C-alpha positions, 0 to 999 in steps of 0.5 A: 335485097341480093333478089332484088337487087338482081332481078332489077339489075336483069330488067325487071321493070316491077317486082312483086313481093308476095304472101307467097313467101309464107310458102317459099320462105318460110316453109308454111303450106300454104300463104295463110299465116303470113301476117302484115308485119311478115309483109312488111320486112319483107317490102323495105329489103326489096325497096333497098335491093330495087331502088328503079324498080316498081315494087307491088306489095299484097295486104295478107290473110285478114289484112283488110276486111274493115276500112281503117285497118285496110287504110292503115296496113296498106299504109305500113307497107306503103311508108316500107317502100311500096309504090301499088299494093295488091288485094285478092278477091272479086267484086266485093272488093270495089268499096275497099279498091274504092278507099285506098284510090282515094287516099292515094295509094294505088291498087292491084285486083287479084281473080281467077285463083286466088290463095288466100281463099284455097280453103274455100276453093277447094285447093290448086285449080285452075278457075273459069273453065265453065262459061258462067264462072268465066263470064262471073270473073269477067263482069267483076274484073270490070267492078273493080276497074270501073272503082279505081283498080289501077292493075289486075293479076290473072292467075290460073285461068284458061289462055282463052279467058286471059285473053277476053279480059285483057281486051274487055279491060282498059287497065293492063293485066298481070297473067300467071297461068292466063297464056301468052294475050295477057298485057305482062307475066309474073312468076314466083322467083322461087319457081323461075329459078327451079328452087321449091321443092315438089312437082312445079305448077304446070305454067311454070319453068325453070330458067336456070336449068341449063342456062350458063350464066347462072341466076343473072342469065337466067331473069335475062332470060326470063325478061326477053322470052315474056317479052318477045312473046315466047313465054307462056308457051302453049305447055305453059297454057291451062286450056 
């Protein structure tokens, strides 16, 4: 509630309640243990703190593998205050995306590095560096757009690929570690404020460090840097 209120007050227009809460709040080593009940609880808290922001919510690991399960879990998050749900994966999500949008539930597709598939990917690695995989990401993003996806979140890809995907799609592309050429940017709250222990990812910038105006000033600085295209800078970008 307090985090959401601070973010919304500083000008954050879209707040993602991500299953990364499994790591930054619950202390797990991945997002895989997060349940739909966990997500619903946090969505409700965030919604109370950010009445005028758009709330996006993750469908967690294995919560959208069957048709009725997908609809029921998405509906749970929407009832708690989400305006749009996010699913991780490529073209195989086309039917789920179509199903949700046909039932009035907006969808954000999540491609590139998809943390729910971390064991399959072999770790948290940059995706789409070779031409074949880069083209596959573009092709599958177009499939998801055609299936009805309203937004695409693109994580941990080279800046050149982030640019190509953004140019290929008509829907907004939100980047995290995808370069400065996407339509929007996102950072995990705990990374933006330097709260999460350990070495930060390349795309992370600690906006609280050295900021005389504290948390509120840090978020406002992030908002300004994104809108003025000062962030992400070259040092936050993959090649």
